[in-house]
C-alpha positions as CSV (number, residue, x, y, z in Angstrom):
1,X,-43.7,161.1,32.2
2,X,-44.0,157.7,30.6
3,X,-43.8,154.6,32.9
4,X,-40.4,153.7,31.2
5,X,-38.9,157.1,32.0
6,X,-40.3,157.0,35.5
7,X,-38.9,153.5,36.0
8,X,-35.4,154.7,35.1
9,X,-35.4,158.1,36.7
10,X,-32.4,157.3,38.9
11,X,-30.3,156.9,35.7
12,X,-30.5,160.5,34.6
13,X,-26.7,160.7,34.5
14,X,-26.2,157.6,32.4
15,X,-25.8,158.2,28.6
16,X,-28.8,157.6,26.4
17,X,-28.2,155.4,23.5
18,X,-30.3,154.0,20.6
19,X,-31.1,150.3,20.5
20,X,-29.5,150.0,17.0
21,X,-26.0,150.5,18.5
22,X,-23.7,147.4,18.4
23,X,-22.5,145.7,21.5
24,X,-18.9,146.7,20.7
25,X,-19.8,150.4,20.3
26,X,-21.8,150.3,23.5
27,X,-18.9,148.8,25.4
28,X,-16.6,151.4,24.0
29,X,-19.0,154.2,25.0
30,X,-19.2,152.8,28.6
31,X,-15.4,152.7,28.9
32,X,-15.1,156.3,27.6
33,X,-17.9,157.6,29.9
34,X,-16.7,155.5,32.8
35,X,-20.2,154.1,33.5
36,X,-21.5,150.6,34.2
37,X,-24.8,151.0,32.4
38,X,-26.6,152.9,29.6
39,X,-30.2,153.9,29.1
40,X,-31.6,152.2,26.0
41,X,-33.9,154.3,23.7
42,X,-36.0,153.2,20.7
43,X,-36.2,155.0,17.4
44,X,-38.6,157.5,19.0
45,X,-36.1,158.4,21.8
46,X,-38.4,156.7,24.4
47,X,-36.6,154.9,27.2
48,X,-37.0,151.2,26.8
49,X,-34.7,149.9,29.6
50,X,-31.1,149.6,30.7
51,X,-28.1,147.7,29.5
52,X,-25.3,146.9,31.9
53,X,-21.6,146.4,31.5
54,X,-21.9,143.0,33.1
55,X,-24.6,141.9,30.6
56,X,-22.7,143.1,27.6
57,X,-19.5,141.5,28.7
58,X,-21.2,138.2,29.3
59,X,-22.8,138.4,25.9
60,X,-19.5,139.3,24.2
61,X,-17.9,136.3,25.9
62,X,-20.5,133.9,24.5
63,X,-19.3,131.5,21.8
64,X,-22.0,132.7,19.4
65,X,-21.1,136.4,19.7
66,X,-20.3,138.4,16.6
67,X,-19.4,142.1,16.4
68,X,-22.5,142.8,14.4
69,X,-25.0,142.1,17.2
70,X,-27.1,145.2,18.0
71,X,-28.5,145.9,21.4
72,X,-32.1,145.4,20.3
73,X,-31.1,141.9,19.2
74,X,-30.1,140.9,22.8
75,X,-32.5,138.5,24.4
76,X,-34.3,139.8,27.6
77,X,-33.0,138.6,30.8
């Protein structure tokens, strides 16, 4: 296992998504799947981290938000 997959082993039931997904689509997926986080994957399907409902909601409520923002464009932290 890679360190990233090991780090996120407790999230095996969370949907895996690509980092090129938009924030809006990710929020819609979370609502449909009834989850509060998603596992982010890069173009090689390697886990790169988590994205949470709270983080996406906060980002969507920011004054600079547009519906074209992709998950990989979100700043860390």
